[in-house]
Every structure is written in C-alpha cells, then in structure tokens.
C-alpha positions, 0 to 999 in steps of 0.5 A: 443570437442568445443561443449562439452565445450560450453555446460558445460560453458552454463550449469554453467552460467545457474546454477549460474544465477539461484542461484543468482536469488534465492538469490535476491528473498530471499533477497526481501522476507526477506528484512524487516529483514534488517534496511533500514538505513544501507541496504536501497538498499535491498528495490529494491529487495523487489520491484522486488520480484514478477519478481524474482518469474517469473524468478524462475518459468522459471528456473523450466520449463527450468530445467524440460526439460534439467536437472530435478534435478536442479529444486530444486534450484528454488523450495527450494527458493520458499519453504523457502519464503512460509510465506512472499509469502502469503502477495504477492500472494493469490491463492484463489477464493473469493466472495464479498457481498455488504450486510454487516453482522449487527455485522460487521464493514466495513472499506474503505481505499483509496488514492483519489488523490485530490478528483477530484479538478484538473478536477472539470471543465473538468470532474465534473462527476468524483467527483459524480462517486467517491461519488456514488462508496463510497455509493455503498459499504456503509463503516462504516469508510472511511480513505482517503489519499491525500484529498483536501478539506475545512472545513472552506470555504462553497463556496469551491469546496470540502467543507467537510460538503457537503461530510458528507451529500453525504456519510451520515457520521455524523463524520469526522476528517481532518488532514493537515498542514496549511503551505502547503495548496493546495490553499487559500481555500483548505487543503491537508491532511488525512481525516477519515469519520465515521458513529460511534461516534468519542470520540477522535481525534488526529493528530500526527506530526513530523518535518518538519511537512510536509504531509508525517510526519503527521498521524492521529487516531480517537477513535470510539465507536461501542456499548460497544467497543472502537476502535482506527483507524489510517489513514496514508500516508507514503513517496511517491517516488515523480517521475517526468514525466521524471522519469516515462517516463524513467521507461517505456522506460529505456535507457542509450543513452545520458546524460539526461538518466544517470541523470534520472537513478541517480535521480530515485535511489536517490528517491528510497533511500530517500523513503526507509529511510523516510518510515523507520523513519515514520513507526517506529514513527507510530508503537510507537504510535500504541503501546500506544493504550489502544484499539484494532487498525485498520490501514488504509493507503497508505504505498507507499511500497510493502509487505515484505518491512520494513514499511509493516512489522514494522507497521503490526507486530502482526496484521492481514493484510486484503488482506492476510486473505481474498484477492486473486491474486496479489491485485494491488492497484496502477494503474501506473508503475507496475501491482504488486504494492499493496501499500494500506493496512488495518491491524487489531488487532488479535482479529478481524476476517476478513470476507471479503476483496475487491479491487474496480477496478474502475479507479477514482483515481490513486489508487484502494479503498480497503474494508474489513468487520471485526468482533470483537471477545470479550474476 
C-alpha cells in the first residue's frame, strides 16, 4: 500500500514538474511579447530557454520508458514554440565559401574587445592575427563594437588610418563620446569600415550619452543602390569578476554569496530595462530610413528576447536563414549565448552565414553574404 502511494505521489510530482518546465519554456520562447518595463523577469526565462529544451527532451525520454502518453506534455510545448526555436537552433549542415559572388555584399560584425590594446605589449601578435583574420574573409563592410582607436593621434597604438591601410578599406565612420575616452589618445566606441563609398554618416545619441546610448549608421553606395548600415551595441550586464566566479560556482553559504546573487539579479534587471529603451530608439530610427537597412551589432541578449524581436521585426536574421547549430557568439559564461546578430531587409537574399570560431576577443565574428533583389 505504501509503495503504491509513493509511486502515485512521485508520478504526480513528475507530471507537475514537466508542466511547469513546459510553461517556463514557452514563456522564454515568447518572452519578447511582454514589455520588459513591467515583466522584466521574463528575460531570465528567455536566457534559460535552451536549458528548458534539454529538460523537456529528458522528460520525453523518461515518459517513453514509463508512461508514453505523457510525452505529449513536452512534445506539444516544443511544437507550440516551433517558430521561435528556429532562431535558437538550426538543424542544417552548411558550408561556407571564402570566395564571394561578385554581385554579393559581404558583411562582418564583431565585438573586438578593445582590439588588443590592453595586451599590445605582452601579446603584440594578437592584433596582427585579428587583422589577418579579417583580411582572410575580405568583408565589404565591417562593423566593430568596443573599438578602442584614435583618429586624431598618429602616434597612437590603434591609429584608425593604419587600419584603413591594413584592411584595404578606404571609408570608415567612428562614433564615440569624448567625455568617456579610453585614455588621452584613444576613444572607445563603434566603428564601421567600408569598401564602398560612404555618402552619409550619422551618430545617434541619447542621454546620458554613454557608450550604450550611442549607435551609428552609414549610407553606402553599391552601384546604383543605396543601403543604410546600422552598427550598435546594446546594454551589457557589466558583471564583475566576483559575479562571474559566482555564476561558475553558485552557493549561498555566506553573506558575500547572498550579495553576489542580489547583485547579479539587479544587473539582469537593469540590462533588460535599458535594452528595451535602446532597442525602441534604434527601431524608431530604422523606420525612418529611405533605404533598405542592414543591422549589425552586439545585442547582449539572446534570440526571442524583446530587443532581438523589436529590432528584427520585419527583417531577416542571417543566422536563422543560413546558420547551423546553436551559433554561440560569446565565448564566456554559457555555451548557448548567440548575442551578436546581423539583420537584413527582406529584399536581401542571405546566401551564406558563418561564425569564425577563433578566440581573438571574447566574441566570435559573424559573417554573411547578401544579394539584393531589385524590384
């Protein structure tokens, strides 16, 4: 009798747990539907969506061996999220050709993590490796975030005109706030290099005019066509070393651990709220464009987030079109973080997408080849 009761209780616990996980999973997949200003905490479920998938698959296997009918809980949840899952995982085999078709435009987006300026004495070869890697793939447009450089001091370590020669790109646009310079010579900001003529440049900034409240765009001329290229970097979480150590080995053994957990939740909340505001502003500016747009940047948020959905609404995501696997672009914290994106106007055909898995910064560069279908 006691054994039967125990089995019945255990079964109910597993069913309830499965339903709760399925609900959290769907909340994560469709979290972009909820306004972060009110429902900021749903962003946590969005970040954990991939792990909910693994748990649902685990439940499928468990119920298959014990009660096959109950597999439907997980299967139905996965089917309901089929569309957003396409932005998380792509089950396709892909090949990337370094040789670009003549009528295509090749885009690169990369958070270059200061472009080696912090290690220029201890590892001077790293900057050369970064430049060589860029040249290996020959992008027509390269959008870099967290660029530390100087366009007004020829003796600076990262002198921008040197990059123009190294990358064989005649045009560039560098956006930064002089009040938050990296040092006396170098700025910290966003930079876009172009092999095509740049006919317009614009930095868009909002109070408090710090790094994450600035984004840029350029208009380029490709033959008879004009395109507007956005380069952006949304609010980061600004985790400290203590925060990262706590994430790697979480515990609540003492007061410092409790402070760390509260600090991490607070930074998540701040990030969700600021990225909501930033993505709204960027989308408003995108909607003003008289030309087809291409958006590159470090979103600091995962697919199915509010920021990803807001900026990408009505556009194609290069990874979703031609990528494969999970497509991780951030090398730390979690193997599931695809936070760097290239979105393109629907009139573009995405012919190729590639993530360069070389750890030259804390992000992996992403590349896509685009063909514009003229009306």
